[in-house]
RORO-367947 format. One record per atom (N, C-alpha, C): residue number from 0; atom name; x, y, z. Coordinates in Angstrom, 3 decimals, padded with zeros to 6 digits. Each point is the difference from the previous one (the first is absolute). Layout:
<nodes>
num	atomo	u	v	w
NUM	CA	X	Y	Z
...
</nodes>
This chain:
<nodes>
num	atomo	u	v	w
0	N	-018.012	-031.058	-004.723
0	CA	002.068	000.619	000.038
0	C	-000.096	001.707	-000.735
1	N	000.680	001.096	000.274
1	CA	-000.728	000.355	-001.009
1	C	000.993	000.114	-001.118
2	N	000.740	001.375	-000.405
2	CA	000.547	000.484	-000.742
2	C	002.274	-000.080	000.240
3	N	000.573	-000.815	-000.692
3	CA	000.899	-000.456	000.053
3	C	000.983	001.051	-000.466
4	N	001.122	000.406	001.125
4	CA	001.196	001.203	-000.656
4	C	001.085	-001.407	000.139
5	N	000.487	000.934	-001.335
5	CA	001.625	-000.567	000.960
5	C	000.739	000.617	000.416
6	N	001.378	-001.280	000.826
6	CA	-000.010	000.152	001.017
6	C	001.784	-000.810	-000.376
7	N	000.858	001.055	000.018
7	CA	001.863	-000.511	000.151
7	C	000.003	-000.875	001.048
8	N	000.569	-001.194	-000.101
8	CA	000.811	-000.588	001.157
8	C	001.211	-000.856	-000.118
9	N	001.006	001.004	000.462
9	CA	001.319	-000.976	-000.085
9	C	000.765	-001.316	000.323
10	N	-000.499	-001.176	-000.623
10	CA	000.972	-000.846	000.722
10	C	001.329	-000.669	000.403
11	N	000.651	-000.700	000.255
11	CA	001.249	-000.834	-000.561
11	C	000.003	-000.847	-001.009
12	N	001.059	-000.573	-000.330
12	CA	-000.128	-000.474	-001.438
12	C	-000.359	-001.746	000.724
13	N	000.358	-000.539	000.576
13	CA	-000.488	-001.510	001.087
13	C	-001.259	000.272	-000.155
14	N	-000.974	001.069	000.736
14	CA	-001.459	000.153	000.544
14	C	-000.488	000.092	-001.539
15	N	000.507	000.698	-000.867
15	CA	-000.874	000.740	-001.742
15	C	000.249	-001.380	-000.162
16	N	000.881	-000.811	-000.201
16	CA	-000.090	-001.697	-000.990
16	C	-001.147	-000.740	000.530
17	N	000.546	-000.089	001.328
17	CA	-001.690	-000.807	000.925
17	C	-001.030	000.360	-000.018
18	N	-000.606	000.709	000.077
18	CA	-000.886	001.118	-001.042
18	C	-000.570	-000.301	-000.913
19	N	001.077	000.231	-001.247
19	CA	-000.123	-000.665	-001.340
19	C	-000.498	-001.771	-000.403
20	N	000.821	-000.500	000.803
20	CA	-000.606	-001.459	000.351
20	C	-001.061	-000.461	000.751
21	N	-000.805	000.387	001.316
21	CA	-000.686	000.595	-000.070
21	C	-001.075	-000.359	-000.899
22	N	000.049	001.430	-000.349
22	CA	-000.517	000.023	-001.480
22	C	-000.706	-000.677	-001.317
23	N	001.333	-000.676	-000.114
23	CA	000.415	-000.411	-000.830
23	C	-001.176	-001.171	-000.219
24	N	000.106	-000.369	001.393
24	CA	-000.108	-001.437	000.178
24	C	-001.513	-000.385	000.463
25	N	-001.124	000.807	000.244
25	CA	-000.606	000.404	000.317
25	C	-001.318	000.589	-001.189
26	N	001.385	001.277	-000.994
26	CA	-001.643	000.007	-000.978
26	C	-000.184	001.363	000.399
27	N	000.145	000.484	000.767
27	CA	000.310	001.743	001.185
27	C	000.851	000.741	-000.982
28	N	-000.651	000.817	000.485
28	CA	001.325	002.000	-000.406
28	C	000.724	-000.077	000.435
29	N	001.547	-000.197	000.355
29	CA	000.499	001.024	000.978
29	C	-000.829	001.239	001.233
30	N	-000.435	000.670	-000.912
30	CA	-001.201	001.377	000.309
30	C	-000.925	-001.051	001.587
31	N	-000.774	-000.989	-001.006
31	CA	-001.454	-000.432	000.498
31	C	001.007	-000.762	001.720
32	N	001.143	-000.184	-000.314
32	CA	-000.077	-001.177	001.320
32	C	001.043	001.306	001.063
33	N	000.624	001.263	-000.187
33	CA	-000.095	000.634	000.500
33	C	-000.437	000.999	000.793
34	N	-001.397	000.034	-001.035
34	CA	-001.126	000.848	000.884
34	C	-000.708	-001.358	000.795
35	N	000.324	-000.287	-000.205
35	CA	-000.441	-001.172	000.983
35	C	-000.195	-000.558	001.327
36	N	001.969	-000.022	-000.453
36	CA	-000.139	000.241	001.443
36	C	000.990	000.908	001.052
37	N	-000.504	000.950	-000.655
37	CA	000.090	001.386	000.585
37	C	-001.709	-000.138	000.143
38	N	-000.871	-000.076	-000.007
38	CA	-001.345	-000.467	000.488
38	C	-000.069	000.295	001.252
39	N	000.639	-001.922	000.148
39	CA	000.119	-001.059	000.461
39	C	001.322	000.608	001.679
40	N	000.970	000.750	-000.304
40	CA	000.384	000.680	000.953
40	C	-000.953	001.141	000.340
41	N	-000.538	000.603	-000.192
41	CA	-000.697	000.949	000.486
41	C	-001.699	-000.378	000.569
42	N	000.373	-001.421	000.139
42	CA	-001.716	-000.320	000.427
42	C	000.420	-000.464	001.506
43	N	001.170	-000.467	000.000
43	CA	001.101	-000.775	001.177
43	C	000.245	000.910	000.719
44	N	000.558	001.076	-000.757
44	CA	000.667	000.350	001.017
44	C	-000.983	001.709	-000.008
45	N	-001.416	000.110	-000.302
45	CA	-000.803	000.528	000.589
45	C	-000.429	-000.459	001.570
46	N	-000.476	-001.494	-000.206
46	CA	-000.242	-000.812	000.890
46	C	000.277	000.008	001.256
47	N	001.548	000.035	-000.708
47	CA	000.831	-000.217	001.081
47	C	000.279	001.342	001.241
48	N	-000.012	001.448	-000.825
48	CA	-000.734	001.089	000.435
48	C	-000.987	-000.200	001.118
49	N	-001.061	-000.208	-000.520
49	CA	-001.322	000.222	000.709
49	C	000.853	-000.829	000.685
50	N	-000.129	-001.388	000.443
50	CA	000.226	-000.869	000.700
50	C	000.668	000.880	001.200
51	N	000.537	000.637	-000.058
51	CA	000.968	000.713	001.355
51	C	-000.060	000.803	000.136
52	N	-000.611	001.312	-000.748
52	CA	-000.913	000.676	000.347
52	C	-001.444	-000.649	001.547
53	N	-000.316	-000.744	-000.942
53	CA	-001.858	-000.693	001.533
53	C	001.588	000.136	000.836
54	N	001.079	-000.675	-000.421
54	CA	000.340	-000.693	001.240
54	C	000.682	000.815	001.553
55	N	000.023	001.094	-000.623
55	CA	000.607	001.116	001.247
55	C	-000.833	000.616	000.155
56	N	-001.577	000.188	-000.480
56	CA	-001.230	000.620	-000.040
56	C	-000.234	-000.691	002.016
57	N	000.422	-001.151	-000.926
57	CA	-000.845	-000.967	001.492
57	C	001.252	-000.311	000.856
58	N	001.619	000.090	-000.024
58	CA	000.845	000.726	000.858
58	C	-000.511	001.008	000.941
59	N	-000.014	001.125	-001.150
59	CA	-000.623	001.172	000.718
59	C	-000.983	000.047	000.954
60	N	-000.981	-000.499	-000.740
60	CA	-001.573	-000.296	001.416
60	C	000.833	-000.945	001.166
61	N	000.953	-000.500	000.034
61	CA	000.179	-001.079	001.127
61	C	-000.548	-001.340	-000.129
62	N	-000.127	-000.175	-001.287
62	CA	-000.219	-001.590	000.082
62	C	000.504	-001.173	-000.501
63	N	001.204	-000.601	001.110
63	CA	001.004	-000.474	000.016
63	C	-000.504	-002.000	000.721
64	N	000.353	-000.407	-000.770
64	CA	-000.280	-001.284	000.866
64	C	000.348	-000.566	001.528
65	N	-000.576	-000.759	000.929
65	CA	000.562	000.565	001.442
65	C	001.243	-001.248	-000.087
66	N	000.982	000.430	000.910
66	CA	001.406	-000.747	000.149
66	C	-000.961	-001.987	000.068
67	N	-001.420	-000.426	000.607
67	CA	000.354	-001.034	-000.157
67	C	-000.999	-000.701	-001.417
68	N	-000.453	000.826	-000.720
68	CA	-000.410	-000.174	-001.255
68	C	001.329	-000.659	-000.908
69	N	001.135	001.269	000.175
69	CA	000.943	-000.657	-001.051
69	C	000.529	-001.296	000.786
70	N	000.608	000.212	001.000
70	CA	000.358	-001.046	000.577
70	C	-001.174	-001.277	-000.548
71	N	-000.846	000.252	000.110
71	CA	-000.997	-000.893	-000.545
71	C	000.453	-001.184	-001.000
72	N	-000.454	001.339	-000.880
72	CA	000.354	-000.450	-001.259
72	C	001.768	-000.317	-000.327
73	N	000.586	000.669	000.643
73	CA	001.375	-000.725	000.102
73	C	-000.240	-001.808	-000.280
74	N	-000.046	-000.298	001.377
74	CA	-000.253	-001.432	000.631
74	C	-000.881	-000.613	-001.474
75	N	-000.742	000.189	-000.584
75	CA	-001.052	-000.531	-000.891
75	C	001.009	-000.337	-000.869
76	N	000.482	000.980	-000.845
76	CA	000.980	-000.011	-001.043
76	C	001.208	-000.459	000.230
77	N	000.580	-000.137	000.886
77	CA	001.405	-000.124	000.457
77	C	-000.467	-002.344	000.364
78	N	-001.230	000.476	000.470
78	CA	-000.583	-001.760	-000.433
78	C	-000.026	-001.023	-001.151
79	N	-000.720	001.116	-000.694
79	CA	000.301	-000.563	-001.744
79	C	000.871	000.205	-000.064
80	N	000.988	000.322	-000.171
80	CA	001.177	000.172	-000.628
80	C	000.733	-001.738	-000.003
81	N	-000.009	-000.745	001.444
81	CA	000.329	-000.755	000.114
81	C	-000.439	-001.034	-000.464
</nodes>
């Protein structure tokens, strides 16, 4: 990890209280928890955007499931749900 910089964040009072409570319960600082939450949010959303872009590229190439494949999968999952 590189050099950390100060970042100001506005939270409503309820979330600030929740963060403070969690920090005390986990013996971590509010800053640590906020940074960790941002890291996890970024990782999740970067992954999601990358997967969406891949899906769009596949669709642009015409790589779709056939009607028969979709029906077979629907039948498979419907049978399992019962």
